[in-house]
C-alpha positions as MATLAB code, in Angstrom:
seq = 'MMMKRLLLPVVSLLASLSLLACGGGSSSDAEEHQRAVARANAKEAEARALGSDSPCERVQQCATLSYLQPSTPCPNYLYQPYSLTAPTAVAASAAAAEQRALASQANALAPPSNIACPAAVNPEPLLACTAGRCRAAS';
ca = [
      17.025   67.716  123.702;
      18.961   64.720  125.001;
      19.934   63.809  121.420;
      21.473   67.263  120.851;
      23.624   66.920  123.985;
      24.969   63.582  122.769;
      25.411   64.670  119.169;
      27.683   67.662  119.834;
      30.445   65.716  121.649;
      30.298   62.968  119.033;
      30.687   65.483  116.193;
      33.612   67.151  118.008;
      35.278   63.797  118.555;
      34.851   62.827  114.904;
      36.286   66.159  113.749;
      39.312   65.709  115.999;
      39.876   62.159  114.786;
      39.673   63.226  111.147;
      42.338   65.886  111.762;
      44.595   63.315  113.375;
      44.080   60.926  110.468;
      45.152   63.626  108.023;
      48.390   64.336  109.834;
      46.849   66.641  112.380;
      48.487   69.785  111.142;
      51.202   71.278  109.088;
      54.248   70.761  111.302;
      55.301   67.598  109.460;
      54.479   69.290  106.134;
      56.600   72.287  107.136;
      59.457   70.004  108.159;
      59.305   68.108  104.857;
      59.285   71.417  102.982;
      62.357   72.606  104.901;
      64.177   69.328  104.177;
      63.364   69.703  100.476;
      64.661   73.298  100.499;
      67.849   72.157  102.235;
      68.392   69.430   99.596;
      67.920   71.956   96.777;
      70.273   74.445   98.429;
      72.935   71.776   98.972;
      72.715   70.703   95.325;
      73.001   74.343   94.221;
      76.152   74.766   96.332;
      77.587   71.627   94.707;
      76.775   72.858   91.196;
      78.204   76.318   91.915;
      81.430   74.758   93.159;
      81.697   72.587   90.042;
      80.795   75.402   87.615;
      84.100   76.953   86.651;
      84.115   80.124   84.551;
      87.424   79.221   82.902;
      89.036   78.397   80.540;
      87.589   79.903   77.404;
      88.998   81.352   74.217;
      85.682   82.359   72.617;
      82.113   82.927   73.771;
      80.915   79.649   72.198;
      82.792   77.842   74.971;
      80.606   79.554   77.591;
      77.144   78.650   78.882;
      75.034   79.313   81.933;
      74.028   77.064   84.769;
      70.496   77.867   85.886;
      69.123   77.402   89.382;
      65.487   77.575   90.476;
      64.956   79.431   93.728;
      63.297   77.200   96.324;
      60.987   78.437   99.056;
      60.128   81.866   97.745;
      56.590   83.008   97.026;
      57.572   83.754   93.413;
      60.408   81.402   92.380;
      62.708   82.658   89.674;
      65.874   81.464   88.013;
      69.398   82.500   88.933;
      72.244   82.088   86.453;
      75.958   81.367   86.660;
      78.280   81.606   83.651;
      80.548   78.576   83.267;
      83.027   77.168   80.796;
      81.984   74.196   78.701;
      85.675   73.260   78.407;
      86.257   73.036   82.169;
      86.904   69.475   83.389;
      83.898   69.714   85.731;
      81.460   71.152   83.149;
      79.394   67.980   82.675;
      79.137   67.368   86.434;
      78.172   71.018   87.018;
      75.422   70.827   84.407;
      74.063   67.594   85.906;
      74.108   69.033   89.437;
      72.275   72.166   88.244;
      69.605   69.993   86.609;
      69.193   68.055   89.871;
      68.946   71.342   91.781;
      66.109   72.547   89.557;
      64.224   69.278   90.089;
      64.746   69.429   93.859;
      63.740   73.101   94.006;
      60.618   72.319   92.011;
      59.722   69.610   94.538;
      60.397   72.006   97.431;
      58.199   74.657   95.835;
      55.394   72.118   95.411;
      55.586   71.406   99.159;
      55.561   75.089  100.119;
      52.549   76.391  101.982;
      50.093   78.315   99.810;
      50.895   81.966   99.271;
      48.435   84.789   98.773;
      50.983   86.735   96.745;
      50.338   87.324   93.049;
      53.566   86.655   91.180;
      54.586   88.809   88.226;
      54.674   87.182   84.809;
      58.214   88.471   84.180;
      61.123   86.107   84.688;
      64.781   86.766   85.276;
      66.265   86.600   81.752;
      69.319   84.479   81.035;
      72.330   86.780   80.637;
      74.267   87.269   77.422;
      77.753   85.840   77.777;
      81.253   86.951   76.902;
      84.675   85.339   77.128;
      87.007   87.936   78.600;
      90.577   87.282   79.700;
      90.000   83.521   79.510;
      86.870   83.590   81.700;
      83.174   83.270   80.918;
      81.300   86.328   82.153;
      77.883   87.891   81.864;
      78.143   90.573   79.183;
      77.243   94.039   80.386;
];
């Protein structure tokens, strides 16, 4: 009987210490996730600002920048038409690639979700060059 009284507090103490050793909880995990989301969002804003939809003379001068949504239960891609002949085209493409990598990291840090995601993805739009601007074709 005396052994049981001593064993219970020891087990409780060991359980508490193991939680502390593991970080104690998810507040630091949640903070790191939010920082990762903020980095991905900032890089997306940079890429969007650099991605100009003009000039173009034909559709072959148009492409799409793709962005991965961070911090959603079912991440998908968003697209932005841009001109490959714009002076900022290379920088926009590089920033979009960085955004996708950062969003992927943020999504890996996200807390588990019990939502079943559909297999469908947001398709990349067909492009057109209209009035000197790259646009999604309707």
